[in-house]
Every structure is written in C-alpha cells, then in structure tokens.
N, C-alpha and C positions, 0 to 999 in steps of 0.2 A: 516417601512415606509408605508404610505397609498398606496393602489393599485391605479395605474393610468390607466384610461380607454381611449382608442382612442375615439375621438369625431368627427365622420364623420358628414358632413353637411347634414341635411335633409331639403328639400324644402317643405314649406307649402303654398299651394295656396288656396285662398278664392274665392268662387263663390256665387252668389246670384240668386237663381232659383225661378221662379214664382210658387206659390202654389194656385191652382184654388179654393180650398174650403175655403181659408182665404182671397183670393184676395190681397195677399201681397207676397213680396219676402222673401226667407228663406236662411240663410247662410249655405253653405255646404263647408267644408274644405277638401282638399285632401293633405295628407301627402305622399310624394314620398320617395322611398328608396334611400339610398346613391348611388351616381354615376348614377342616373337615366338618366341625360342628356348626360353622356358619353357613356353609354351602349345602343346605339340607336337601337340595334336589339333585345334587351331583352323585353319580356313581363312578366307581374307579376300577381299573385293572388291578389284579392281585398277583404278586410275586411270592411264591412259597420258597423258602430257603431252608435247606437241611443244615445240620450241625448248628442249631440256633444259638448255642453258647458263644460261638465265634462271630456272630453277625453284628451285634449291637455294641457291646462294651469290651474294650481291650482287657480290662481288669479281670474279666471272667473267661476270656478266650484261652484255649488250650496252650497256645504258644506265646501268649501275652500280646497278641496283635490281632485286632478284629478286622472285619471287612470295612470298617469305617463308614457304615451305611448312612448314619445321620449326617456327618460332615459332607458326604457326597450329595445328599439330597439338598442340603442347605446352600451349598456353594456352586452347584452346577445347574444353571437355569435351563439347560437343554433337557434335563430329565423331567418327563411329564409327571404329574401327580399320580400316585399309585399307592396301594396298600401293600405293605410288606409283612409277611407272616414268617416268623423265625421259630422253627420247630426244634426243640432240644433233642439231642441224641441221648442214648441210654448209658452214657458214661462208660464204665468198664465193659459193658456188653455191646459197645458200638460195633466192634468187628463182626459180631454175629448179626446184628440188626441191619447193617449196611451191606450185607452180601446176600444176594438172592439165591446163591448156590454155595455149597461147601467149597472150601478152597481146594485148589488142584492137588492131587496126590503127589505130583512130582516136586512140590515144595517141601520144605523141611518137615520132619515127622510131626512136630507139634501142631501143625496147621491142618492135618488131614481130617480132623473132625470139627473144624471151626467153620462157621458160616451157615447160611441157609435161612436166616430169619428175615431177610429182606422182603420176601413176598408178603408176609404178614404185616410188616411195617408199611409197605406201600398201600396195602388194602386199608389199613387204619387211616392213613392220610386221606385217601380218596373217599372213603365211606363215612368217616367221622369228622376229621379235621376240616376238610373243605366244606361240607354241609354246615358245620358249626359257624365257620367264618361267613359263609354266604347268608346264613340265617340271622346273624347278629350285626352285620355291617353292610353298608351300601356298596356292594361289589358288582362288577360286571362279570357274571359267573360263566359266561360262554368260554369255550375252548380258546378262541382267538385272543382273549384277554386274561387268560390264566397261564401264568409262567411258573417254571420250576427251575431251581438252580442248586448246584452242590459242587463240592470240590473233593478230589481224591476218591475215597469210597463213596462220598456223597455224590460225586460225579458219576460213579457207577450206578448208584441208585437213581439218579436223574435220567440217565440213558435208559435204564431198565423200565422205569415208570412211564417214560414217554412211549416206549414200545408196548408195554402192558396195558396202558390206558390212553390210547391215541385220541379218544374223543374227549379227554379231560384237559390235557395240556397242549397249548398251541405253540409255546416257545420253550426250548430246553437250553439252559446255560450249564455247560459241562466243562469244569475247570480241572485240569490235571487228572484226567480219567485213570482210575486204578483198576481197570478191568483185567489186568494181568493176574489178579488172584484166581481167575478162572476164565481165561479168554475163550476157550473152546465152547463152553456152555453159553457164555455171553453172546458171542458172535453168531452162534447157531440160533439163539433166541431172536436176535435182531433180524436175521434172515427170515425167520418164520413169522415175525410180527412187524412188518414194515410200517414205517410212519405214514401218516396221512400226507398227501402231496403238499399241503399248505403249511405243515409244521416247520417252524424255523429252528435251526440248531446253531448255537454259538459254542464253538469248541476251541479251547485254549490249552496249551501245554508249553512248559519251559524246557530248555535243553539241559538243565542241571537239576533235575527233579530228585536225584538220588539223595537218600537220607538214612541215617543209622537205623531208625525204627523199621523201615521197609526192608533194609538190607538184612535184618535179622531173620526175615522169613524166606530168604532165597539166596542161592549162590550165583544168580545171574546179575548182569549189569543193570542196576536200577534205573539209571539215566536212560538207557536204551529201552527198558521195559515200558516206561511211561510214554516215550515217543512212539513205540510200536503200538501200544494200546490205542492212542489217539489216531494214528495212521490207519490201523486195521478197522477201527470203527468208521472212520471217514470213508474208506474204500468200500466197506460193506454197505453203508448208506447209499453210495453211488451205484453199487451193483444191484441193489434192490429197487433202483429206479428213482431214488430221491434226487430232486433237482439240485444242481450245483448252485443255483441262485438262492436256494433256501438254506445254505450252509455257509457260515463264516468261520473258517478254520485258521487259527493263529498259532504259529510256532514262534516262541519268544526266546531269542538268544540270551543265554546266561541266567534266565529266571529260574528260581528255585521253588521248592515245594512248600509254600507258606502263604498265609493270609496276606502278608505284606504285598505280594505280587498279585494275588487274586483281587485284592482291593483296588489295585491300580486299574483293573479292567472292568470293575463293577459298573462305572458310569456308562461306558460305551456299550456294555451288554444291555443295560436297561433301555438306553436310547434305541438300540437295535430292536429290542423286544417290542417297543411301542410304535415302531414305524409302520 
C-alpha cells in the first residue's frame, strides 16, 4: 500500500512591501509552521528565500518546478518548525537586481552594462523585509536563527549578503552559485568581508549546470564555470580563515541547473541549518 503522510495545515500569508529603488510594491509571502496559531508562546527560526516565485507553487515557478517547500515540510519529520519567507524577484529586472556588481566586461557585449542593483536589494531585505517579518510574526530574530538561501544568481546574492551583513544571517544556503558573472569583484569582496566564525555555509553545485540561457552570455564552458564559482568561493572562505567544520560543500554528479535538483537538497539544508 502507498505510504500515507499526515497533512498538517500550513498557513501562507501574502504581504506587499514598498521597494524604494523600483517605486513599486513587491510580494513577500510568509509560510507559517503547523499549529503556529495554537502555540502562542512559541517563537521560530526564519528562513529567507530569494526568487520567491519558485519557492511555493510549481504553477508560478519560472521553469514549472518549485522547491516543493510545503511537501518537504509536511513529509519530513526531521525538519524543525520554522517560518519561511519567500521574497519575489523583480521579474524582467532580476538580472540587475541579483547582481551586486555589473557583469564582467569580458563577457559578451550586451552584458557590459547589466547588473549592480544587488546592493540596494540586499539593503531592502535587511532594513525593511526582515524588520517587517520580525515585527509581525513570532520570530527568533537573532543571527543564529536567521537563515538565507538562494540559487544561481540568488546564490550569488546569498553569498554576498552573508558577507555584507555578517551580523544578520547565521546560515547561508548557496545552490548553484553563479558568481561567474563577476568572479573578480565577488571574490575580492569575500576576502575583504570575511564571515563570522560561527556562520554556517551549505554550498551545492551539480556537474551539468550548463544551460542555454547562461550560454548566451558567454563563450566559456558553463558547466565548468559553475564548478569553478563554487570551488573558488569555497577556497576563498578557507583562505580567509573560515572553519572547514562550518562548511558543507556538495558536488553532485550529473545534477543540472534547476529547481528539481535544488528541491532535492532543501530538506537536508534546513536540517543542517537548525542543528
């Protein structure tokens, strides 16, 4: 007989917060743990996730496959109760918003003036989104219980924000890091802004990350670029003194650049975050 899973109710709230650099509202969804309303004295860790459209429902995900967060939470008893905050990206302006620096000049000509909006986006999350969530929900607002995760350029933003705001985020989930869009500036920044010794880093990359969308921006081997991005970040963390015990680096054979594979590692990442 098929295994039957308990299906606890999870409440999903949508908020629309003003973004000063776009002069528009942005959807931020908050997924509450089961029995949140009943356990009125409980507080919870918070996981902030970038590319919020891809987090909850596959029907609205960019590639038609989400992170399957709700099924993970319902079916995996090892995952502790926590609040998940899914922050939507800016759609067509995602490339600019998710790059802290302009793309490297050695890439194809059309990318030379793209990028650089990531610093404003990070500031908005730290100074407006997080205070809003902490003010409206029963969070454990300390660094040790505030997690951040993203994939591809969202992984670049996660790594950048961990370095830029080391007193805000205690765990970084970096999936398929796309720092190749400007490795030099990124790695220099990581050297100049080392993580706190207690910060935990979950770093994941597949060996078949190459995809047509990224290949359009470069003449290099995209599979190798993604591997190099993760390896160089990992090595830079170690060179700046970050403990090997605080990093879980996973290179996954034959995994591609998609939510299908990132979702497979979501559960272990969250369990690692809460340990």
